[in-house]
C-alpha positions as CSV (number, residue, x, y, z in Angstrom):
1,M,-52.0,100.5,49.2
2,V,-49.5,103.1,49.8
3,I,-45.4,102.5,50.0
4,D,-43.6,104.8,52.4
5,R,-40.6,105.9,50.4
6,G,-37.8,103.6,53.0
7,T,-39.2,100.9,51.3
8,T,-39.5,101.4,47.8
9,V,-37.1,100.8,45.3
10,S,-36.2,103.4,42.6
11,G,-38.8,103.5,40.2
12,R,-41.4,101.8,42.1
13,P,-45.1,103.6,42.5
14,I,-45.6,104.6,46.3
15,E,-49.6,103.8,45.5
16,V,-50.7,101.2,43.7
17,R,-54.8,100.9,43.4
18,G,-57.1,97.5,42.2
19,S,-56.1,94.3,43.9
20,R,-54.6,93.0,40.7
21,K,-51.7,95.8,41.0
22,V,-51.5,95.1,44.2
23,A,-50.8,91.6,43.8
24,K,-48.0,92.1,42.0
25,E,-46.4,95.0,43.8
26,I,-46.5,92.3,47.2
27,V,-44.6,89.9,45.1
28,V,-41.9,92.5,44.9
29,F,-41.7,92.2,48.4
30,G,-42.4,88.0,48.5
31,W,-38.7,87.1,49.3
32,N,-39.4,88.3,53.4
33,A,-41.9,86.1,53.4
34,Q,-40.2,83.3,55.1
35,F,-39.8,86.3,57.8
36,A,-43.2,87.2,58.0
37,E,-45.5,86.7,60.8
38,T,-49.5,88.1,61.3
39,A,-49.7,90.6,64.1
40,L,-51.6,93.4,65.0
41,I,-50.1,97.3,63.9
42,N,-51.4,100.0,66.0
43,G,-54.8,97.1,66.8
44,S,-55.0,96.5,63.2
45,P,-54.7,93.8,61.3
46,G,-50.9,93.3,59.5
47,I,-47.9,91.4,58.6
48,V,-44.7,92.2,60.5
49,V,-41.2,90.8,58.6
50,A,-38.4,90.1,61.1
51,P,-35.3,88.5,59.9
52,H,-33.6,87.5,62.9
53,G,-35.5,89.2,65.1
54,R,-35.0,92.5,63.4
55,L,-38.3,94.4,62.2
56,H,-37.8,95.2,58.3
57,L,-41.2,95.7,57.1
58,A,-44.5,95.9,58.5
59,L,-47.9,95.3,56.3
60,A,-50.6,97.4,57.8
61,F,-54.2,96.6,56.4
62,S,-57.5,98.7,57.0
63,V,-60.5,96.9,57.1
64,E,-64.2,97.8,56.4
65,G,-67.2,95.3,57.0
66,D,-65.3,92.0,55.7
67,R,-63.0,93.2,53.7
68,I,-59.7,95.2,53.6
69,D,-60.0,98.0,52.2
70,G,-56.1,99.8,51.7
71,D,-53.0,98.5,53.1
72,E,-49.6,99.9,53.8
73,L,-46.4,98.9,53.8
74,I,-44.1,100.5,56.0
75,G,-40.3,100.2,56.2
76,D,-38.9,103.5,57.8
77,A,-37.2,103.0,60.5
78,K,-38.6,106.1,62.5
79,R,-41.9,104.5,61.5
80,L,-41.3,101.3,62.6
81,E,-40.1,102.1,65.8
82,A,-43.5,104.2,66.1
83,L,-46.0,101.1,65.7
84,Q,-47.4,99.4,68.4
85,I,-47.0,95.9,67.2
86,T,-48.4,92.6,69.0
87,V,-47.5,89.6,66.9
88,L,-50.2,87.0,67.0
89,P,-49.8,83.3,68.0
90,D,-49.7,80.9,65.5
91,T,-53.0,78.9,65.7
92,P,-53.8,75.6,63.9
93,T,-55.8,75.4,60.8
94,E,-58.8,73.6,60.8
95,E,-58.9,71.3,57.6
């Protein structure tokens, strides 16, 4: 996981490796989950966080086969402006 400097809190890493460590870093940003929506970010799967309709964070995934093999947390305003984002519609899950 690569975390841009516009997103990091002082003292937090900007690169994290290993699924367990990545999961722990994502929890740090978990307070944003209530504003999260699935999206295509530059054509790839991801998540955007937009409290009150204002884009705050984007989590872009890179996929290899059927696995997520990397992700980038983007919070820098200029980088967010440059992203091509398509929010995906909610779809019901099968039970």
